[in-house]
C-alpha positions in Angstrom: -47.2 77.2 18.2 -46.8 76.8 14.5 -43.2 77.1 13.3 -41.3 76.1 10.2 -37.5 75.9 9.7 -35.7 76.2 6.5 -32.2 74.8 6.5 -30.0 75.9 3.6 -26.5 74.8 2.8 -24.0 77.6 2.3 -22.4 77.8 -1.1 -23.4 74.2 -1.5 -21.3 73.0 -4.5 -18.2 74.9 -3.3 -18.6 73.7 0.2 -18.9 70.1 -1.0 -15.4 70.5 -2.5 -13.8 71.9 0.7 -15.1 69.0 2.8 -12.7 66.6 1.2 -10.0 69.1 0.3 -9.3 71.3 3.3 -6.6 73.2 1.4 -9.4 75.0 -0.5 -10.9 76.5 2.7 -10.8 80.3 2.6 -9.8 80.3 -1.1 -11.7 81.9 -4.0 -13.4 78.9 -5.5 -15.8 78.7 -8.4 -17.7 75.7 -9.6 -18.4 75.5 -13.3 -21.4 74.4 -15.2 -21.6 71.7 -17.9 -18.6 71.8 -20.2 -16.8 74.1 -17.8 -18.8 77.1 -19.1 -20.1 79.4 -16.4 -19.7 79.9 -12.6 -22.7 78.2 -10.9 -21.4 78.3 -7.3 -18.9 80.6 -5.6 -17.2 80.5 -2.2 -17.4 83.6 0.0 -13.9 84.6 -1.0 -14.9 84.4 -4.7 -17.9 86.6 -4.0 -15.8 89.2 -2.3 -13.7 89.4 -5.5 -16.9 90.4 -7.3 -17.3 87.3 -9.4 -21.0 87.1 -10.4 -23.2 84.1 -10.6 -23.3 82.8 -14.1 -20.1 84.7 -15.2 -18.3 82.8 -18.1 -15.2 81.2 -16.9 -13.1 82.4 -19.8 -13.8 86.0 -18.8 -13.2 85.4 -15.1 -9.8 83.8 -15.6 -8.7 86.8 -17.7 -9.5 89.2 -14.8 -7.2 87.5 -12.2 -3.7 86.1 -12.0 -3.2 82.4 -12.2 -4.0 80.8 -8.8 -6.0 83.7 -7.5 -9.3 81.9 -8.4 -9.6 78.1 -8.4 -12.0 76.6 -10.9 -13.6 73.1 -10.4 -15.9 71.2 -12.7 -19.3 70.2 -11.4 -19.0 66.9 -9.6 -22.7 65.9 -9.5 -22.2 62.5 -8.0 -20.4 64.0 -5.0 -22.9 66.7 -4.6 -25.9 64.4 -4.7 -24.3 62.1 -2.1 -23.5 64.9 0.3 -27.1 66.2 -0.2 -28.6 62.9 0.7 -26.5 62.7 3.9 -27.6 66.2 5.0 -31.2 65.4 4.3 -31.1 62.2 6.2 -29.6 64.0 9.2 -32.3 66.6 9.1 -35.0 63.9 9.1 -33.8 63.1 12.7 -34.8 66.6 13.9 -38.5 66.5 12.7 -40.8 63.8 11.4 -42.2 66.3 8.8 -39.7 67.3 6.2 -39.9 68.8 2.7 -36.8 68.5 0.6 -37.1 71.7 -1.4 -33.9 71.4 -3.5 -30.5 69.7 -3.5 -29.3 72.1 -0.7 -32.6 73.2 1.0 -35.1 71.5 3.3 -38.1 72.7 5.3 -38.8 71.1 8.6 -42.1 71.5 10.5 -41.5 72.4 14.2 -45.2 72.3 15.1 -45.6 70.9 18.6 -42.0 71.8 19.5 -43.2 74.6 21.8 -41.4 73.1 24.8 -38.1 73.6 23.1 -36.0 76.8 22.7 -36.2 76.8 18.9 -33.3 79.2 18.5 -31.1 76.7 20.4 -32.6 73.8 18.5 -31.6 75.6 15.2 -28.1 75.9 16.6 -28.1 72.2 17.4 -29.2 71.4 13.8 -26.4 73.6 12.4 -23.7 72.1 14.7 -24.8 68.5 14.0 -24.7 68.9 10.2 -21.3 70.6 10.4 -19.8 67.9 12.7 -21.3 64.9 10.9 -20.7 66.1 7.3 -18.5 69.2 7.3 -21.3 71.2 5.5 -22.0 74.7 6.9 -25.7 75.6 6.9 -27.9 78.5 8.1 -31.3 78.0 9.7 -34.3 80.3 9.3 -37.4 79.8 11.5 -40.8 81.5 11.0 -44.5 80.9 11.3 -44.8 80.2 7.5 -42.6 78.9 4.7 -42.3 82.4 3.3 -41.1 83.8 6.7 -38.8 80.8 7.1 -37.1 81.6 3.8 -36.8 85.2 4.7 -35.4 84.3 8.1 -32.8 82.1 6.4 -31.7 85.0 4.2 -31.2 87.1 7.3 -29.3 84.3 9.0 -26.9 84.3 6.1 -26.4 88.0 5.7 -26.4 89.1 9.3 -23.4 87.8 11.4 -25.2 88.8 14.6 -27.6 86.0 14.1 -24.8 83.4 14.2 -26.3 81.4 11.5 -29.8 81.0 13.0 -32.6 83.6 12.7 -35.8 82.9 14.6 -38.6 85.3 13.7 -41.0 83.6 16.1 -39.3 85.0 19.2 -39.1 88.6 17.8 -41.5 91.3 18.8 -43.6 93.0 16.1 -41.5 96.1 16.5 -38.2 94.1 15.9 -39.7 92.2 13.0 -41.0 95.3 11.3 -37.6 97.0 11.8 -35.9 94.1 10.2 -38.3 93.9 7.3 -38.0 97.6 6.7 -34.2 97.1 6.0 -34.8 94.3 3.4 -35.6 95.1 -0.3 -38.9 93.5 -1.4 -37.0 91.3 -3.9 -35.8 89.2 -1.0 -39.2 87.7 -0.5 -39.7 84.2 -1.8 -41.3 84.3 -5.2 -40.7 87.9 -5.9 -38.2 88.0 -8.8 -36.5 91.0 -10.3 -39.3 91.7 -12.8 -42.0 91.6 -10.2 -39.9 93.5 -7.7 -39.6 96.4 -10.3 -43.4 96.4 -10.8 -43.9 96.5 -7.0 -41.5 99.4 -6.7 -43.5 101.3 -9.3 -46.5 101.3 -7.0 -44.5 102.3 -3.9 -43.7 98.9 -2.4 -39.9 99.0 -1.9 -39.2 97.0 1.2 -40.5 93.7 2.7 -42.4 95.8 5.3 -44.2 97.7 2.5 -45.4 94.4 1.1 -46.4 93.0 4.5 -48.5 96.1 5.1 -50.0 96.4 1.6 -53.7 95.9 0.9 -54.0 92.3 0.0 -57.1 92.5 -2.2 -55.8 95.4 -4.2 -52.5 93.6 -5.0 -54.4 90.4 -5.8 -56.5 92.3 -8.4 -53.4 94.0 -9.7 -51.1 91.1 -9.8 -52.4 87.6 -8.8 -53.8 85.4 -6.1 -50.2 84.2 -5.4 -49.3 87.8 -4.4 -52.2 87.8 -1.9 -51.0 84.5 -0.4 -47.5 86.0 -0.1 -48.8 88.9 1.9 -50.8 86.6 4.1 -47.7 84.5 4.7 -45.6 87.6 5.6 -48.3 88.3 8.2 -48.0 84.8 9.7 -51.0 83.2 8.0 -49.9 79.9 6.4 -51.1 79.5 2.8 -48.4 77.1 1.5 -48.4 73.6 2.9 -45.4 71.5 3.6 -45.0 68.9 0.8 -43.5 65.8 2.4 -43.8 63.9 -0.8 -42.8 65.8 -3.9 -45.5 65.7 -6.6 -44.5 63.6 -9.6 -43.2 65.6 -12.6 -45.5 65.7 -15.6 -42.6 66.1 -18.0 -39.0 65.0 -17.7 -36.2 66.5 -19.8 -32.6 65.3 -20.3 -30.4 67.7 -22.4 -26.7 68.4 -22.6 -24.3 70.5 -24.7 -21.6 68.4 -26.2 -18.0 68.6 -25.0 -16.9 69.0 -28.6 -19.0 69.5 -31.8 -20.6 66.4 -33.2 -20.9 65.8 -37.0 -21.8 62.1 -37.3 -25.2 60.5 -37.0 -23.6 57.7 -34.9 -22.5 60.2 -32.2 -25.9 61.8 -32.2 -27.5 58.4 -31.7 -25.1 57.6 -28.8 -25.8 60.8 -27.0 -29.6 60.6 -27.5 -29.5 57.0 -26.2 -27.9 58.2 -23.0 -30.3 61.1 -22.5 -33.3 58.9 -23.2 -32.1 56.3 -20.8 -31.6 58.9 -18.1 -35.0 60.3 -18.6 -36.6 56.8 -18.6 -34.8 56.0 -15.3 -36.2 59.2 -13.7 -39.7 58.3 -15.0 -39.5 54.8 -13.4 -38.3 56.3 -10.1 -41.5 58.2 -9.8 -43.6 55.3 -11.3 -44.7 57.4 -14.3 -45.2 56.5 -17.9 -44.7 58.7 -21.0 -47.4 59.2 -23.6 -45.0 60.9 -26.0 -41.4 61.6 -26.6 -39.7 64.7 -28.1 -36.1 64.9 -29.4 -34.2 68.0 -30.6 -30.8 68.6 -32.1 -29.1 71.9 -32.8 -25.9 73.6 -33.8 -24.5 76.6 -32.0 -26.5 79.8 -32.7 -23.3 81.8 -32.0 -21.0 80.0 -34.4 -19.9 81.6 -37.7 -21.7 78.9 -39.7 -25.3 78.4 -40.9 -27.5 77.5 -37.9 -29.6 74.4 -38.0 -32.0 73.2 -35.3 -35.0 70.9 -35.4 -37.2 68.8 -33.2 -40.0 66.3 -33.4 -42.6 64.8 -31.0 -43.9 61.3 -31.5 -47.0 59.9 -29.7 -46.4 56.5 -28.3 -48.8 53.6 -29.0 -49.3 53.2 -25.2 -47.7 54.9 -22.2 -44.3 53.4 -21.3 -41.1 54.0 -19.3 -39.2 51.1 -20.9 -35.8 52.4 -21.9 -35.7 50.1 -25.0 -39.0 51.3 -26.4 -38.2 55.0 -25.8 -34.7 54.7 -27.2 -35.9 53.0 -30.4 -38.4 55.8 -30.9 -35.8 58.5 -30.1 -33.3 57.0 -32.6 -36.0 56.9 -35.3 -36.6 60.7 -34.6 -32.9 61.5 -34.7 -32.5 59.8 -38.1 -35.3 62.0 -39.5 -33.8 65.2 -38.0 -30.2 64.7 -38.9 -28.7 66.7 -41.7 -25.0 66.0 -42.7 -22.5 68.9 -42.9 -23.4 70.5 -39.6 -21.5 70.8 -36.4 -24.0 69.9 -33.7 -23.6 71.5 -30.3 -26.6 70.1 -28.3 -29.2 67.5 -28.2 -32.0 66.7 -25.8 -34.9 64.4 -25.0 -38.3 65.2 -23.3 -40.7 62.6 -22.0 -44.2 64.3 -22.2 -47.6 63.8 -20.6 -46.4 61.5 -17.8 -49.1 59.5 -16.1 -49.1 57.1 -13.1 -49.7 53.3 -13.5 -53.4 53.5 -12.7 -53.9 56.2 -15.4 -52.3 54.2 -18.2 -54.6 53.7 -21.2 -53.5 50.6 -23.1 -53.7 50.3 -26.9 -56.0 47.7 -28.1 -53.9 46.6 -31.0 -50.3 47.4 -30.0 -50.1 46.7 -26.3 -48.2 43.6 -25.3 -49.9 40.8 -23.3 -50.0 41.1 -19.5 -47.3 38.5 -19.1 -45.0 40.3 -21.6 -45.7 43.7 -19.9 -44.8 42.2 -16.5 -41.6 40.7 -18.0 -40.6 44.0 -19.6 -41.2 45.8 -16.3 -39.0 43.2 -14.5 -36.2 43.7 -17.0 -36.2 47.5 -16.2 -36.4 46.8 -12.5 -33.3 44.6 -12.7 -31.5 47.2 -14.8 -32.2 49.9 -12.3 -31.2 47.7 -9.3 -27.8 46.8 -10.8 -27.0 50.4 -11.8 -28.0 51.6 -8.4 -25.9 49.1 -6.6 -22.8 49.1 -8.8 -22.9 52.5 -10.3 -24.7 54.3 -13.1 -24.1 52.8 -16.6 -22.9 49.5 -15.2 -25.5 48.1 -17.6 -26.6 50.2 -20.6 -28.0 49.8 -24.1 -25.5 49.0 -26.8 -26.5 52.0 -28.9 -25.0 54.3 -26.2 -21.5 53.3 -27.3 -18.4 53.3 -25.2 -15.9 56.0 -26.4 -18.4 59.0 -26.2 -16.2 61.6 -28.0 -19.1 64.0 -27.4 -19.0 63.6 -23.7 -19.3 66.7 -21.5 -16.0 68.4 -20.6 -15.0 68.2 -17.0 -11.3 69.3 -17.1 -11.2 70.4 -13.5 -13.3 67.7 -11.8 -12.4 66.5 -8.3 -12.5 62.8 -7.4 -15.8 61.2 -6.6 -14.7 60.7 -3.0 -17.9 59.0 -1.7 -19.3 57.1 -4.7 -16.3 55.5 -6.5 -14.1 52.9 -4.8 -11.2 53.9 -7.0 -11.4 57.5 -5.9 -11.7 57.2 -2.2 -9.8 59.8 -0.2 -6.4 58.6 1.0 -4.7 59.5 4.3 -1.0 59.6 4.3 
């Protein structure tokens, strides 16, 4: 029997915070985006208060009394570490795993026919809760689309106790369940596509499952036909155990406070370029070109200025030093004095693997120099991975960072910083 499980952490960012601060359990918590702008994660209590995803924090705090809603800045180091722990535990339940996002993972349960998969799902759920404190829900289906749908039902229907196994349901039970779900709950059917489907009479998941595949393929796309097939138990989307390398890598941030000087812009772009280069090296990719942009706020009561430039590199590289030099050169060309800059960003474009690198006949360094430069980057990454990000960094990044992202409500990095370990008293 073919079966796929989707394990999804409940209110992931908010749940990470309650693991190390039990006083937050049951409270209305919202996790804020960069610079403490919008709500990007909400606890169940916050959802019951009607706080919407993406709601600006300044509006939310005006609607409630002080203390009714607790706001926390995004603590990315903590969330990444908890995510890694959850994914490592899941790997023990199946040799075939696809990490879909920071809080979601697919597991292949093919060949597990001798097991009670519903009970196995409960074992997964209980183990993760006991070992990490993270609540999860488990959806099991014959395809990835069905597993996603089952996970949604596990979250929304208390009678499933956190685990929904569609493979054990009869066709009558499954059709009844699908008839109660709006078509927009299907994986890949967004709000715009859902509206278009409703115009042709497809309102529920059952309507889509029973729709004529070829007609909808001609009217929409091949992807729609694959979705219908998956809803009927025919797998069309494979499990990706190794994520495909990205063809482009972006690193952008809004500043914590407006930037006016060229020096601050150079510092921020150095940081963003270094982060992007680190990600490129992690997937063994090399950039053929680099883009940099800077901009002021489009909403400020001042003249708007925004500009960008892309520069082709003499040969593909992931060397932070080469990329930063190019990025700084671009920034100096883009900068105009007299503006309050709100955001900057860097994009590494047309990434290729090592074997696809095309060296420049005139500008490429010798093989020995190339190997030496690669070794320098390897040592840089190893030190920062062992002792913490930015233990070693380029001097043009500076040290004071007045433009640094605001995190006024950030919790301690309980698991990644020795100075912020949780203390028992």
